[in-house]
C-alpha positions as CSV (number, residue, x, y, z in Angstrom):
1,M,83.9,96.5,75.1
2,T,81.5,98.5,77.0
3,I,77.8,97.6,78.2
4,L,75.3,100.6,78.5
5,Y,72.9,99.9,81.0
6,I,69.6,102.0,80.7
7,T,67.1,102.3,83.9
8,Q,64.1,105.1,84.3
9,N,64.4,103.9,87.9
10,G,67.0,106.1,89.5
11,I,69.8,104.5,91.2
12,T,68.8,106.8,94.2
13,D,65.4,105.2,94.4
14,H,64.8,102.4,97.0
15,I,64.4,100.2,94.0
16,G,67.5,101.6,92.2
17,Q,69.6,100.6,95.6
18,A,68.1,97.2,96.0
19,Q,67.8,95.8,92.5
20,V,70.1,98.0,90.3
21,A,73.2,99.0,91.8
22,P,74.6,95.9,93.6
23,Y,74.2,94.0,90.4
24,L,76.4,96.9,88.6
25,L,78.8,96.6,91.1
26,G,78.9,93.1,91.1
27,L,79.4,92.8,87.7
28,A,81.9,95.4,87.4
29,A,84.0,93.3,89.7
30,R,83.8,90.4,87.3
31,G,85.6,92.7,84.7
32,Y,82.7,94.0,82.8
33,R,83.0,97.7,81.9
34,L,79.5,99.4,82.3
35,H,78.1,102.9,81.5
36,V,74.5,103.7,83.3
37,L,72.3,106.0,82.4
38,S,69.2,106.5,84.6
39,A,66.8,108.9,85.7
40,E,67.4,110.5,88.8
41,K,64.6,112.3,91.0
42,P,65.6,115.5,92.9
43,G,66.5,116.1,96.3
44,R,69.4,113.3,96.8
45,A,72.3,114.9,96.1
46,A,74.1,113.4,98.8
47,L,73.0,109.9,98.0
48,A,73.7,110.7,94.5
49,A,77.4,111.6,95.2
50,D,77.8,108.4,97.4
51,Y,76.7,106.0,94.5
52,A,79.1,108.3,91.8
53,A,82.1,107.3,94.0
54,R,81.0,103.9,94.4
55,F,80.8,103.7,90.8
56,A,84.0,105.4,90.3
57,A,85.9,103.5,92.3
58,A,84.5,100.3,90.4
59,G,85.3,101.7,86.9
60,I,81.3,102.4,86.1
61,A,80.8,105.1,84.1
62,W,77.0,107.0,85.2
63,T,75.0,109.5,83.2
64,R,71.9,111.1,84.8
65,V,69.0,113.0,83.3
66,P,66.3,114.3,85.7
67,W,63.2,112.6,86.4
68,R,60.3,114.4,85.9
69,Q,56.9,113.3,87.2
70,R,54.7,116.6,86.3
71,P,52.7,117.4,84.2
72,A,51.0,114.1,84.5
73,L,51.7,112.7,80.7
74,L,54.0,115.3,79.9
75,G,56.5,114.9,82.5
76,P,57.5,110.9,82.3
77,A,57.5,111.7,78.4
78,W,60.0,114.3,79.0
79,T,62.1,111.9,81.1
80,Q,61.9,109.2,78.3
81,L,62.8,111.6,75.7
82,A,65.9,112.7,77.9
83,L,66.9,109.0,78.3
84,H,66.6,108.3,74.5
85,R,68.8,111.3,73.6
86,A,71.4,110.6,76.1
87,A,71.7,107.0,75.5
88,A,71.8,108.1,71.7
89,R,75.2,110.2,72.6
90,I,76.5,107.8,74.6
91,V,76.3,105.4,71.4
92,R,77.5,107.6,69.1
93,A,80.8,108.5,71.1
94,G,81.6,104.8,70.3
95,G,82.7,101.5,72.3
96,I,79.2,100.5,73.2
97,A,78.8,96.5,72.3
98,A,75.4,96.1,73.8
99,V,72.6,97.8,75.7
100,H,70.9,96.4,78.8
101,C,67.3,97.7,79.1
102,R,65.7,97.2,82.2
103,S,62.1,96.9,81.7
104,H,59.6,98.4,78.8
105,P,60.8,102.0,78.3
106,A,64.3,101.4,78.6
107,A,63.8,98.7,76.2
108,I,61.9,100.9,73.4
109,I,65.3,102.9,73.7
110,G,67.5,99.9,73.3
111,Q,65.0,98.6,70.3
112,A,65.6,102.1,68.4
113,L,69.4,101.8,69.1
114,K,69.8,98.6,67.7
115,R,68.2,99.6,64.5
116,R,69.9,102.9,64.4
117,F,73.5,102.0,65.5
118,G,73.5,98.3,65.3
119,C,73.5,97.8,68.8
120,L,73.0,94.2,70.6
121,Y,70.4,94.6,73.1
122,L,69.1,92.7,76.3
123,F,65.6,93.2,77.6
124,D,65.6,92.9,81.2
125,F,61.6,92.2,81.4
126,R,60.7,93.1,85.0
127,D,56.8,92.7,84.6
128,F,53.8,92.6,82.1
129,Y,53.7,96.3,81.7
130,A,50.5,96.9,79.5
131,D,48.8,94.2,81.7
132,G,49.4,95.9,84.8
133,G,48.3,99.5,83.5
134,L,45.3,97.6,82.4
135,A,44.7,96.2,86.2
136,K,45.3,99.3,87.7
137,G,43.1,101.5,85.5
138,H,45.6,103.4,83.6
139,W,44.7,102.4,80.2
140,S,41.5,104.0,79.6
141,R,40.7,102.2,76.4
142,R,41.7,98.6,75.4
143,P,43.0,99.9,71.6
144,L,45.9,101.5,73.7
145,Y,46.3,97.8,75.6
146,R,46.6,95.8,72.5
147,R,49.1,98.6,71.1
148,L,51.1,98.0,73.8
149,K,50.9,94.5,73.8
150,R,51.9,94.3,70.4
151,R,55.0,96.5,71.1
152,E,55.8,94.1,73.9
153,A,56.0,91.3,71.1
154,G,58.4,93.3,69.2
155,L,60.7,94.2,72.0
156,V,61.0,90.5,73.1
157,R,61.3,89.0,69.6
158,D,64.1,91.8,68.8
159,A,66.2,91.2,72.0
160,E,69.5,89.1,71.5
161,A,69.0,88.1,75.2
162,L,66.4,88.3,77.6
163,V,66.0,88.2,81.4
164,C,62.8,87.9,83.7
165,L,62.0,87.3,87.3
166,T,60.1,84.2,87.3
167,A,59.9,80.9,85.7
168,R,56.1,81.3,85.0
169,A,56.9,84.8,83.4
170,R,59.5,82.9,80.9
171,A,56.8,80.2,80.0
172,I,54.4,82.8,78.9
173,L,56.8,84.9,77.1
174,A,58.1,81.8,75.2
175,E,54.4,80.7,74.4
176,A,53.4,84.2,73.1
177,Y,56.2,85.4,71.3
178,L,58.9,82.8,70.5
179,A,56.7,79.5,70.0
180,D,58.2,79.9,66.4
181,R,62.1,79.8,67.3
182,P,63.8,76.8,68.7
183,A,63.9,76.1,72.3
184,P,61.9,79.3,73.2
185,E,62.1,79.0,77.1
186,A,66.1,78.2,76.8
187,R,66.3,81.9,75.0
188,I,65.2,83.4,78.4
189,A,67.4,83.5,81.9
190,V,65.2,83.8,84.9
191,I,66.7,86.0,87.8
192,P,64.6,86.4,90.7
193,C,65.0,89.7,92.9
194,C,68.1,88.8,94.8
195,T,69.7,90.4,97.8
196,D,73.2,91.3,99.6
197,F,72.8,88.5,102.2
198,A,76.1,89.7,103.6
199,L,74.0,93.1,104.6
200,F,70.9,91.3,105.5
201,D,72.7,88.9,108.1
202,P,71.3,88.5,111.0
203,A,74.3,87.5,112.7
204,R,75.8,90.9,111.7
205,V,72.7,93.1,112.8
206,P,74.2,95.4,115.9
207,P,72.0,94.4,118.8
208,A,72.1,98.4,119.9
209,A,70.5,98.8,116.5
210,V,67.6,96.3,117.3
211,A,67.3,98.0,120.6
212,A,67.2,101.6,119.2
213,W,64.1,100.6,117.2
214,R,62.5,98.6,119.7
215,A,62.7,102.0,122.1
216,R,61.7,104.2,119.3
217,L,58.7,101.9,118.2
218,D,57.9,100.9,121.7
219,I,58.1,97.0,120.9
220,A,59.3,95.0,124.0
221,D,61.8,92.4,123.5
222,G,59.5,89.1,122.8
223,R,56.1,90.7,121.7
224,T,54.8,89.1,118.7
225,V,55.2,91.5,115.2
226,L,53.5,90.9,112.1
227,L,55.8,93.0,109.4
228,Y,54.8,94.4,106.1
229,L,57.8,95.4,104.5
230,G,57.4,98.0,101.0
231,S,55.3,100.5,99.4
232,I,51.7,100.7,100.0
233,G,49.6,101.0,96.8
234,P,46.7,99.3,94.6
235,D,49.0,96.1,94.0
236,Y,49.1,95.4,97.9
237,L,46.0,93.8,99.5
238,L,45.8,96.1,102.8
239,A,42.0,94.8,103.5
240,Q,43.2,91.3,103.5
241,M,46.5,91.8,105.6
242,M,44.3,93.4,108.1
243,K,42.2,90.2,108.2
244,L,45.3,88.3,108.4
245,F,46.4,90.5,111.4
246,V,42.7,90.0,113.2
247,E,43.5,86.3,113.6
248,L,46.8,86.6,114.5
249,R,45.5,88.7,117.5
250,R,43.0,85.7,118.2
251,R,46.2,83.8,119.0
252,C,48.5,86.3,120.4
253,P,46.5,89.3,122.1
254,D,49.3,91.9,122.3
255,A,50.7,91.1,118.3
256,L,51.7,94.4,116.8
257,F,51.6,95.2,113.2
258,L,54.5,97.0,112.2
259,F,54.7,98.6,108.8
260,V,57.9,99.5,107.3
261,A,57.2,101.9,104.3
262,N,57.9,105.3,103.2
263,N,54.0,106.0,102.4
264,G,50.7,105.1,103.1
265,E,50.5,105.5,106.4
266,A,46.6,107.2,106.2
267,E,45.4,104.0,104.5
268,V,46.7,101.7,106.7
269,R,45.2,103.4,109.6
270,A,41.8,103.6,107.7
271,A,41.9,100.1,106.7
272,A,42.8,99.1,110.0
273,A,39.9,101.0,111.7
274,A,37.6,99.4,109.1
275,A,38.8,96.1,110.5
276,A,38.3,97.3,114.2
277,I,41.8,97.0,114.8
278,P,42.9,99.4,117.6
279,A,45.1,102.3,116.4
280,E,47.8,101.5,119.3
281,A,48.2,97.9,117.8
282,L,49.9,99.5,114.6
283,R,53.6,100.6,114.5
284,F,55.1,102.8,111.3
285,A,58.9,103.0,110.5
286,S,61.3,104.3,107.4
287,G,64.7,104.4,107.2
288,E,67.2,103.9,104.6
289,R,68.4,100.6,103.3
290,A,71.2,100.3,106.0
291,D,68.3,100.4,108.7
292,M,66.2,97.5,106.8
293,P,68.1,94.7,108.4
294,A,67.6,96.1,112.2
295,L,63.9,96.3,111.4
296,I,63.2,93.1,109.7
297,A,64.9,91.5,113.1
298,L,62.0,92.9,115.1
299,A,59.6,90.8,113.2
300,T,58.3,87.5,114.3
301,L,56.7,86.8,110.7
302,S,55.8,89.0,107.5
303,V,53.2,88.9,104.9
304,V,53.2,89.0,101.2
305,F,49.6,89.6,100.2
306,I,50.1,91.1,96.2
307,R,46.8,91.3,93.7
308,A,47.3,88.0,91.9
309,D,46.3,88.4,87.9
310,L,48.4,88.2,84.7
311,S,50.4,91.3,85.3
312,K,52.1,89.8,88.5
313,A,53.0,86.6,86.6
314,G,56.3,88.1,86.5
315,C,56.3,89.5,90.1
316,S,59.6,88.7,92.4
317,P,59.2,90.6,95.5
318,T,62.1,92.1,96.5
319,K,61.3,91.8,100.4
320,L,61.0,88.2,99.9
321,A,64.6,87.6,99.7
322,E,65.5,90.2,102.3
323,L,63.0,88.6,104.9
324,F,64.5,85.0,104.0
325,A,68.1,86.2,104.2
326,M,66.9,87.3,107.9
327,N,65.2,83.6,108.9
328,V,62.1,85.8,109.0
329,P,58.9,83.3,107.3
330,V,56.1,84.9,105.4
331,V,52.5,84.2,104.7
332,A,51.6,84.9,101.3
333,N,48.9,84.6,98.5
334,R,48.7,82.0,95.6
335,G,49.3,83.2,92.1
336,V,52.1,85.7,92.1
337,G,55.2,85.0,90.1
338,D,56.5,81.9,91.4
339,L,55.6,81.9,95.1
340,D,53.3,78.8,94.9
341,A,56.5,77.2,93.7
342,I,58.9,79.0,96.3
343,I,57.0,79.1,99.7
344,D,57.4,76.0,101.6
345,P,57.0,75.3,105.4
346,D,59.8,72.8,105.2
347,R,62.5,74.9,103.4
348,N,61.4,78.5,104.3
349,G,59.1,78.1,107.2
350,S,56.4,80.0,105.4
351,A,52.6,78.9,104.2
352,L,50.5,80.1,101.5
353,V,46.9,80.9,101.9
354,E,44.6,79.2,99.8
355,A,41.8,82.1,100.4
356,F,41.1,85.4,102.2
357,T,38.8,83.6,104.8
358,P,39.4,83.3,108.4
359,P,39.9,79.3,108.5
360,A,42.5,79.6,105.2
361,L,44.4,82.3,107.0
362,A,44.2,81.0,110.3
363,A,45.3,78.1,109.0
364,A,48.4,79.6,107.2
365,L,49.3,81.5,110.8
366,D,49.2,78.2,112.8
367,Q,51.4,76.5,110.2
368,V,54.0,79.4,110.4
369,L,54.1,79.8,113.8
370,A,54.3,76.6,115.0
371,R,57.3,76.0,112.9
372,R,58.4,79.1,114.1
373,A,58.2,78.0,117.9
374,R,60.2,74.8,117.1
375,G,62.8,76.5,115.5
376,D,63.4,73.4,113.0
377,V,63.6,75.4,109.9
378,A,67.0,77.2,108.6
379,I,65.0,79.8,106.2
380,R,68.5,81.5,105.3
381,A,70.4,78.5,104.5
382,G,67.6,77.1,102.3
383,S,67.2,80.5,100.0
384,T,70.7,81.0,98.8
385,A,69.2,81.1,95.3
386,F,68.1,84.9,96.3
387,D,71.7,85.6,97.1
388,L,73.1,88.3,95.4
389,P,76.1,86.3,93.7
390,A,73.8,83.9,92.5
391,G,72.1,86.5,90.4
392,V,75.0,88.4,89.5
393,E,76.9,85.1,88.1
394,T,73.8,84.4,86.1
395,Y,73.7,87.8,84.5
396,A,77.4,87.3,83.4
397,R,76.4,84.5,81.8
398,V,73.9,86.2,79.9
399,Y,76.5,88.5,79.1
400,R,79.2,86.2,78.0
401,D,76.5,84.3,75.7
402,M,75.3,88.0,74.1
403,L,79.0,88.8,73.4
404,G,79.9,85.9,72.3
405,L,82.7,85.9,75.1
406,E,84.1,82.6,76.7
407,A,85.8,84.3,79.4
408,V,85.1,87.5,81.5
409,P,86.2,90.7,79.5
410,C,89.3,92.5,80.5
């Protein structure tokens, strides 16, 4: 009895390394037979070989198709078609009991496999896909948006099992698409983005690794560092982050703003210049996943400012789990996923900004810095809901319920 896991995100992508492979390896360790189908980008042969070896050792089969980004419309369409054809071949070969579909493109394939072959399918709902495209300007016409929303309804209603990232998304999905079914919210499991607390453990970060990054980035020990962790893009509020840093420099004039990202340096520098922030107050770094704990260890606090609208109701920032695991507090904005309920000065030493005005930003900073100085909040200890085993256990329960199993398969 094998579960086919389909993801358009590559295992070798940052998101695949953080939010796909660890769960798969955890589920395989619990006895589930898995076959992964992913779209992989070029130029990552060494990393792909590493994951192929890890998967083989865990008993996970892995089928890859090449990811194509160009031409603009035809490339992604070709990738989707290649995934669909590969999935059909795998199911035709036999032994597939269910299909686990990560996000909407994979769910479209899973729904088709269900109709053609009778497979059970799990819709792993990552975000409000159509609403996100509308917010970013990807859908130039409203009729396309409405068509995608109708398709979303069918994907949700046809799924034997549903997972989403936030309680807020669960409530929206249940009301919009499942209100005519008994106990609609109970049909949807919530699994926030978790991380490996064994990797992101401040007690295990080699001091030499931290010292090496300090030397490389010219960050003296004891200096106040505001950290931004993750990609730069339209979902992330760069101008508002600079306003926060301006307020931080009023309190700590020698503070630095460290960006750990694999893109966007030009945009960051332009935003800093617009806010009259000197270039020497900025630092930039990027690295492999194994480098992240040492880089996070440089931070005094971090910022999580994300565009807040319906498309982000299902957002669970991966960076939040990694920061909390490393005992780093955050300043975040309201209206994003479950952050309004998660961020708590007493539980994780963190604060929400009520608005992006100087007084509101200053109030949040003062709260976080004061709790940090007192050292009376055990952030990591209060954040075990984001530890990887918790997420793996919930996925295992969803699998058991979907497959009608009382125990882990062997």
